[in-house]
C-alpha positions, 0 to 999 in steps of 0.5 A: 464448563463455566464461561464468563462474559468478561473472559471473552478476548476483545478484538484489537483494532487493526493499525492504520498507516498513512505514508507519503510516497514520491515517484522518483524513477525516471519513467514513473509508475508504468507497467513494470513498477505497477506490477511490482506494487500489485504483487507486493500488495498481494503478499500482505493481509491488509487493505492497501490503497494509493491516492493521487489528487484525491483519487484512491485505488486499490494497490492490488489492482494493476490496471487501477494503478496505471490509471493514476498516471504517475510520472516522475515527481508524483506525490502519492499517499499510501493508506494501509489498514489491517493485520499487516498494515505496517509491514505492507506500508514499510515494504511498499515504501522501500520499493518506491525508495529503491525506484522499483529497481530502475533509474 
């Protein structure tokens, strides 16, 4: 079998996504919304972080999300990288847009 160096497929760079999110629900990101974010983030093959005022935490980590202290009106920056980065960013942004199913 002949194997040519040029035939080796090159790894494609995984997409990176950055989105601005706003906490719109009345109670902010408390335990229930944080659990929804964490659960959703765990469904994707991507590294997902949320950042507030320069402090960045893993979206998969429920307790870390709670430490961000995000009342209504908080601006967050979502960063996602990896194979499913775009899908993850869209899904999490939609969760924020739905106000986590709260008012």
